[in-house]
C-alpha positions as YAML, in Angstrom:
chain: A
units: angstrom
residues:
- id: 1
  name: MET
  ca: [0.15, -0.05, -0.03]
- id: 2
  name: PRO
  ca: [1.36, 3.52, -0.93]
- id: 3
  name: SER
  ca: [2.49, 5.54, 2.10]
- id: 4
  name: SER
  ca: [0.23, 8.38, 1.11]
- id: 5
  name: TRP
  ca: [-2.91, 5.75, 1.30]
- id: 6
  name: LYS
  ca: [-1.76, 4.24, 4.46]
- id: 7
  name: HIS
  ca: [-1.57, 7.73, 5.96]
- id: 8
  name: ALA
  ca: [-5.14, 8.62, 4.73]
- id: 9
  name: LEU
  ca: [-6.54, 5.35, 6.20]
- id: 10
  name: THR
  ca: [-4.85, 5.73, 9.68]
- id: 11
  name: LYS
  ca: [-6.18, 9.19, 9.93]
- id: 12
  name: ARG
  ca: [-9.74, 8.03, 9.17]
- id: 13
  name: LEU
  ca: [-9.47, 5.13, 11.70]
- id: 14
  name: GLN
  ca: [-8.04, 7.15, 14.28]
- id: 15
  name: LYS
  ca: [-11.25, 9.35, 14.07]
- id: 16
  name: ILE
  ca: [-13.27, 6.15, 14.90]
- id: 17
  name: ALA
  ca: [-11.16, 4.34, 17.31]
- id: 18
  name: TRP
  ca: [-7.73, 4.15, 18.22]
- id: 19
  name: ILE
  ca: [-5.21, 2.84, 21.10]
- id: 20
  name: TYR
  ca: [-2.02, 4.87, 21.78]
- id: 21
  name: LEU
  ca: [0.88, 3.76, 24.14]
- id: 22
  name: ARG
  ca: [2.98, 6.49, 24.52]
- id: 23
  name: ASP
  ca: [6.28, 7.44, 26.54]
- id: 24
  name: ASN
  ca: [5.57, 11.11, 27.62]
- id: 25
  name: PHE
  ca: [8.62, 13.41, 28.47]
- id: 26
  name: ALA
  ca: [8.04, 16.75, 30.06]
- id: 27
  name: VAL
  ca: [10.08, 19.88, 30.45]
- id: 28
  name: ALA
  ca: [8.96, 22.89, 32.80]
- id: 29
  name: ALA
  ca: [12.42, 24.90, 32.98]
- id: 30
  name: ALA
  ca: [14.42, 26.28, 30.39]
- id: 31
  name: GLY
  ca: [17.80, 24.53, 30.83]
- id: 32
  name: SER
  ca: [16.36, 21.04, 31.64]
- id: 33
  name: CYS
  ca: [16.78, 19.98, 27.93]
- id: 34
  name: ALA
  ca: [20.40, 19.58, 26.36]
- id: 35
  name: ALA
  ca: [21.12, 21.78, 23.45]
- id: 36
  name: PRO
  ca: [22.99, 19.50, 20.77]
- id: 37
  name: GLU
  ca: [24.38, 21.04, 17.83]
- id: 38
  name: PRO
  ca: [23.84, 19.00, 14.40]
- id: 39
  name: SER
  ca: [26.76, 17.77, 12.68]
- id: 40
  name: ILE
  ca: [25.69, 19.97, 9.78]
- id: 41
  name: PRO
  ca: [24.96, 23.71, 9.98]
- id: 42
  name: CYS
  ca: [21.14, 24.30, 10.30]
- id: 43
  name: ARG
  ca: [18.93, 27.26, 10.68]
- id: 44
  name: PHE
  ca: [15.64, 27.16, 12.82]
- id: 45
  name: VAL
  ca: [12.91, 28.98, 10.49]
- id: 46
  name: PRO
  ca: [9.37, 29.59, 11.49]
- id: 47
  name: LEU
  ca: [6.68, 27.84, 9.44]
- id: 48
  name: THR
  ca: [4.47, 30.53, 7.98]
- id: 49
  name: LEU
  ca: [1.79, 30.91, 5.23]
- id: 50
  name: ALA
  ca: [4.72, 32.14, 3.10]
- id: 51
  name: ASN
  ca: [6.79, 29.02, 3.29]
- id: 52
  name: TYR
  ca: [4.79, 26.08, 4.23]
- id: 53
  name: PHE
  ca: [4.73, 24.80, 0.67]
- id: 54
  name: ARG
  ca: [8.67, 24.03, 0.88]
- id: 55
  name: VAL
  ca: [7.74, 20.84, 3.05]
- id: 56
  name: GLN
  ca: [7.98, 19.23, -0.60]
- id: 57
  name: GLU
  ca: [11.57, 19.70, -0.39]
- id: 58
  name: PHE
  ca: [11.80, 16.74, 2.03]
- id: 59
  name: ARG
  ca: [8.10, 15.13, 2.17]
- id: 60
  name: GLU
  ca: [5.54, 14.23, -0.48]
- id: 61
  name: GLU
  ca: [3.61, 16.85, -2.19]
- id: 62
  name: GLY
  ca: [0.31, 15.64, -0.28]
- id: 63
  name: ARG
  ca: [1.78, 17.10, 2.94]
- id: 64
  name: VAL
  ca: [1.55, 20.81, 1.62]
- id: 65
  name: ALA
  ca: [-2.20, 21.02, 2.39]
- id: 66
  name: GLU
  ca: [-1.61, 19.49, 5.77]
- id: 67
  name: TYR
  ca: [1.00, 21.95, 6.93]
- id: 68
  name: ARG
  ca: [-1.17, 24.90, 5.64]
- id: 69
  name: ALA
  ca: [-3.88, 23.52, 7.59]
- id: 70
  name: LYS
  ca: [-1.91, 23.23, 10.81]
- id: 71
  name: ILE
  ca: [-0.79, 26.98, 10.68]
- id: 72
  name: VAL
  ca: [-4.57, 27.99, 10.04]
- id: 73
  name: HIS
  ca: [-5.37, 26.28, 13.03]
- id: 74
  name: GLY
  ca: [-2.91, 27.82, 15.19]
- id: 75
  name: GLU
  ca: [-0.08, 25.23, 15.43]
- id: 76
  name: VAL
  ca: [3.19, 26.22, 15.90]
- id: 77
  name: GLY
  ca: [5.71, 24.87, 13.54]
- id: 78
  name: PHE
  ca: [9.44, 25.33, 12.26]
- id: 79
  name: PHE
  ca: [11.49, 23.88, 9.43]
- id: 80
  name: ALA
  ca: [15.27, 22.93, 9.79]
- id: 81
  name: GLU
  ca: [17.06, 24.48, 6.84]
- id: 82
  name: HIS
  ca: [20.51, 23.49, 5.69]
- id: 83
  name: ASP
  ca: [22.32, 25.11, 2.59]
- id: 84
  name: GLY
  ca: [19.26, 26.75, 1.61]
- id: 85
  name: LYS
  ca: [17.19, 23.57, 1.65]
- id: 86
  name: MET
  ca: [14.47, 22.59, 4.19]
- id: 87
  name: VAL
  ca: [15.59, 19.17, 5.63]
- id: 88
  name: GLY
  ca: [13.15, 18.61, 8.69]
- id: 89
  name: SER
  ca: [10.03, 20.17, 10.35]
- id: 90
  name: ILE
  ca: [8.64, 19.86, 13.83]
- id: 91
  name: TRP
  ca: [5.49, 21.09, 15.36]
- id: 92
  name: ALA
  ca: [3.70, 22.02, 18.71]
- id: 93
  name: THR
  ca: [0.41, 22.50, 19.88]
- id: 94
  name: LEU
  ca: [-0.09, 25.18, 22.73]
- id: 95
  name: ASN
  ca: [-3.18, 25.28, 24.76]
- id: 96
  name: THR
  ca: [-4.09, 28.90, 25.15]
- id: 97
  name: ARG
  ca: [-7.48, 28.46, 26.60]
- id: 98
  name: GLN
  ca: [-8.42, 28.86, 30.45]
- id: 99
  name: GLU
  ca: [-9.51, 25.23, 30.65]
- id: 100
  name: ARG
  ca: [-8.32, 21.83, 30.02]
- id: 101
  name: ARG
  ca: [-8.29, 20.76, 26.50]
- id: 102
  name: VAL
  ca: [-7.76, 17.49, 24.55]
- id: 103
  name: VAL
  ca: [-5.65, 17.85, 21.56]
- id: 104
  name: ARG
  ca: [-4.70, 15.44, 18.61]
- id: 105
  name: MET
  ca: [-7.72, 13.36, 19.82]
- id: 106
  name: TYR
  ca: [-6.14, 11.86, 22.87]
- id: 107
  name: MET
  ca: [-3.90, 14.10, 24.71]
- id: 108
  name: PRO
  ca: [-5.23, 16.46, 27.57]
- id: 109
  name: LEU
  ca: [-3.45, 19.61, 27.98]
- id: 110
  name: MET
  ca: [-3.90, 21.89, 30.93]
- id: 111
  name: PRO
  ca: [-3.93, 25.88, 30.16]
- id: 112
  name: GLN
  ca: [-0.36, 27.08, 28.88]
- id: 113
  name: GLU
  ca: [0.88, 23.45, 28.35]
- id: 114
  name: ALA
  ca: [2.28, 22.61, 24.90]
- id: 115
  name: LEU
  ca: [2.59, 19.16, 23.15]
- id: 116
  name: ILE
  ca: [5.41, 18.61, 20.54]
- id: 117
  name: HIS
  ca: [4.61, 16.29, 17.91]
- id: 118
  name: ASP
  ca: [5.32, 15.39, 14.11]
- id: 119
  name: VAL
  ca: [9.00, 15.50, 14.22]
- id: 120
  name: VAL
  ca: [10.30, 14.58, 10.69]
- id: 121
  name: THR
  ca: [13.87, 14.61, 9.27]
- id: 122
  name: ALA
  ca: [14.75, 14.22, 5.52]
- id: 123
  name: GLY
  ca: [15.81, 10.67, 5.02]
- id: 124
  name: SER
  ca: [19.07, 11.45, 3.61]
- id: 125
  name: TYR
  ca: [19.94, 13.67, 6.75]
- id: 126
  name: ARG
  ca: [18.93, 11.19, 9.32]
- id: 127
  name: GLY
  ca: [21.53, 10.42, 11.94]
- id: 128
  name: ARG
  ca: [23.09, 13.99, 11.69]
- id: 129
  name: GLY
  ca: [21.47, 15.43, 14.86]
- id: 130
  name: VAL
  ca: [18.96, 17.42, 13.03]
- id: 131
  name: GLY
  ca: [16.06, 15.98, 15.10]
- id: 132
  name: PRO
  ca: [17.44, 16.78, 18.44]
- id: 133
  name: PHE
  ca: [18.53, 20.29, 17.20]
- id: 134
  name: MET
  ca: [14.94, 21.13, 16.26]
- id: 135
  name: LEU
  ca: [13.54, 19.47, 19.77]
- id: 136
  name: SER
  ca: [15.57, 21.54, 21.64]
- id: 137
  name: LYS
  ca: [15.10, 24.71, 19.98]
- id: 138
  name: LEU
  ca: [11.37, 24.18, 20.04]
- id: 139
  name: ILE
  ca: [11.39, 23.21, 23.77]
- id: 140
  name: SER
  ca: [13.27, 26.52, 24.29]
- id: 141
  name: ALA
  ca: [10.99, 28.68, 22.15]
- id: 142
  name: LEU
  ca: [7.66, 27.41, 23.83]
- id: 143
  name: LEU
  ca: [8.97, 27.86, 27.28]
- id: 144
  name: GLY
  ca: [10.36, 31.37, 26.35]
- id: 145
  name: GLU
  ca: [8.74, 33.39, 23.66]
- id: 146
  name: TYR
  ca: [5.53, 31.36, 23.61]
- id: 147
  name: GLY
  ca: [4.91, 31.24, 27.39]
- id: 148
  name: ALA
  ca: [4.35, 27.77, 28.01]
- id: 149
  name: SER
  ca: [4.32, 26.33, 31.35]
- id: 150
  name: ARG
  ca: [5.31, 22.79, 30.65]
- id: 151
  name: VAL
  ca: [6.11, 21.24, 27.34]
- id: 152
  name: LEU
  ca: [5.45, 17.58, 26.90]
- id: 153
  name: VAL
  ca: [6.72, 15.18, 24.09]
- id: 154
  name: ASP
  ca: [4.93, 11.91, 23.59]
- id: 155
  name: VAL
  ca: [6.72, 9.09, 21.62]
- id: 156
  name: ASN
  ca: [5.33, 5.73, 20.33]
- id: 157
  name: VAL
  ca: [6.82, 3.17, 22.51]
- id: 158
  name: ARG
  ca: [7.90, 1.25, 19.37]
- id: 159
  name: ASN
  ca: [9.46, 4.23, 17.89]
- id: 160
  name: LEU
  ca: [13.16, 3.47, 18.59]
- id: 161
  name: ALA
  ca: [14.74, 6.19, 16.66]
- id: 162
  name: SER
  ca: [12.61, 9.00, 18.24]
- id: 163
  name: LEU
  ca: [13.29, 7.41, 21.70]
- id: 164
  name: ARG
  ca: [17.11, 7.76, 20.85]
- id: 165
  name: MET
  ca: [16.35, 11.50, 19.91]
- id: 166
  name: MET
  ca: [15.00, 12.13, 23.30]
- id: 167
  name: GLU
  ca: [18.14, 10.55, 24.83]
- id: 168
  name: LYS
  ca: [20.28, 12.80, 22.76]
- id: 169
  name: ALA
  ca: [18.17, 15.90, 23.98]
- id: 170
  name: GLY
  ca: [18.83, 14.95, 27.55]
- id: 171
  name: LEU
  ca: [15.20, 13.23, 28.27]
- id: 172
  name: ARG
  ca: [15.54, 9.94, 29.55]
- id: 173
  name: ALA
  ca: [13.02, 8.90, 31.87]
- id: 174
  name: PRO
  ca: [9.41, 9.28, 30.77]
- id: 175
  name: GLU
  ca: [5.95, 8.30, 31.96]
- id: 176
  name: ARG
  ca: [4.43, 5.57, 29.78]
- id: 177
  name: VAL
  ca: [0.53, 6.18, 29.18]
- id: 178
  name: PHE
  ca: [-2.13, 4.26, 27.78]
- id: 179
  name: TYR
  ca: [-5.08, 6.19, 25.78]
- id: 180
  name: LEU
  ca: [-7.87, 5.16, 24.14]
- id: 181
  name: SER
  ca: [-9.64, 7.61, 21.66]
- id: 182
  name: LEU
  ca: [-13.06, 7.16, 20.55]
- id: 183
  name: PHE
  ca: [-14.84, 9.37, 17.91]
- id: 184
  name: GLY
  ca: [-12.04, 11.80, 17.78]
- id: 185
  name: THR
  ca: [-11.73, 12.38, 21.53]
- id: 186
  name: LEU
  ca: [-10.14, 10.98, 24.69]
- id: 187
  name: ALA
  ca: [-12.16, 8.31, 26.36]
- id: 188
  name: PHE
  ca: [-9.90, 6.53, 28.61]
- id: 189
  name: GLN
  ca: [-6.19, 7.22, 29.81]
- id: 190
  name: LYS
  ca: [-4.00, 5.20, 32.29]
- id: 191
  name: SER
  ca: [-0.42, 5.60, 33.43]
- id: 192
  name: VAL
  ca: [1.44, 2.21, 33.42]
- id: 193
  name: GLY
  ca: [4.65, 3.21, 34.58]
- id: 194
  name: THR
  ca: [6.47, 6.44, 35.90]
- id: 195
  name: LYS
  ca: [10.22, 7.01, 36.55]
- id: 196
  name: ALA
  ca: [11.83, 9.73, 38.63]
- id: 197
  name: SER
  ca: [13.69, 12.29, 36.31]
- id: 198
  name: SER
  ca: [15.23, 15.64, 36.63]
- id: 199
  name: ALA
  ca: [13.47, 16.75, 33.48]
- id: 200
  name: SER
  ca: [10.06, 15.31, 34.33]
- id: 201
  name: VAL
  ca: [7.67, 17.00, 36.74]
- id: 202
  name: PRO
  ca: [4.52, 16.22, 38.38]
- id: 203
  name: ARG
  ca: [1.67, 17.43, 36.18]
- id: 204
  name: PRO
  ca: [-0.53, 20.38, 38.00]
- id: 205
  name: GLY
  ca: [-4.10, 19.92, 38.07]
- id: 206
  name: SER
  ca: [-4.02, 16.40, 36.51]
- id: 207
  name: ALA
  ca: [-7.14, 15.36, 37.87]
- id: 208
  name: PRO
  ca: [-9.97, 15.40, 35.18]
- id: 209
  name: ALA
  ca: [-12.06, 18.33, 34.67]
- id: 210
  name: ASP
  ca: [-14.99, 16.47, 34.04]
- id: 211
  name: GLY
  ca: [-15.94, 12.57, 33.73]
- id: 212
  name: LYS
  ca: [-16.44, 12.73, 29.87]
- id: 213
  name: GLU
  ca: [-13.07, 12.66, 28.29]
- id: 214
  name: ARG
  ca: [-11.04, 10.31, 30.27]
- id: 215
  name: ALA
  ca: [-11.14, 7.88, 33.20]
- id: 216
  name: ARG
  ca: [-8.85, 6.85, 35.70]
...
């Protein structure tokens, strides 16, 4: 099955029912995350309506509309640029509301919490530190100019490459959480393991605001 079809099918199924098993990393203070430099010179470039189409330089053309939609919906995105070419991208969702909000169909965020997601590096540039570079830059930006109180990064437990990226960024002790999403929103959530970490902090106000979106 072509990757574009597989992606579209996955998106449709996720809107009906989906199970997520994630390792959750949390950073609440600048300096808690390492700032690794990539082995190639890179610039960290904000994703805007003036440049989003450049995702075609390292991903399939079908992603152009997706990137535009993310910007229109208020998500925060950046490119990694090397030698005039876009070689990676990273996104975050910041909860600017005054109440708890579920984003990406399963992740609850308290006010001013941010979730980093969709970290992608061009295939020919993987292993050169571009991913950890983007991650550390975005964490610093979210905690600084965007005013986030806490930044979360959730990684699929089977995604070994992304887990290694987290280690390179200095985040090594996640909380593992099981999520069940039904019809596009969180139905159930349960922590299945927590380890102490200097970079991980207790989540303020973690009790559910209502009984509709999750059960513990």
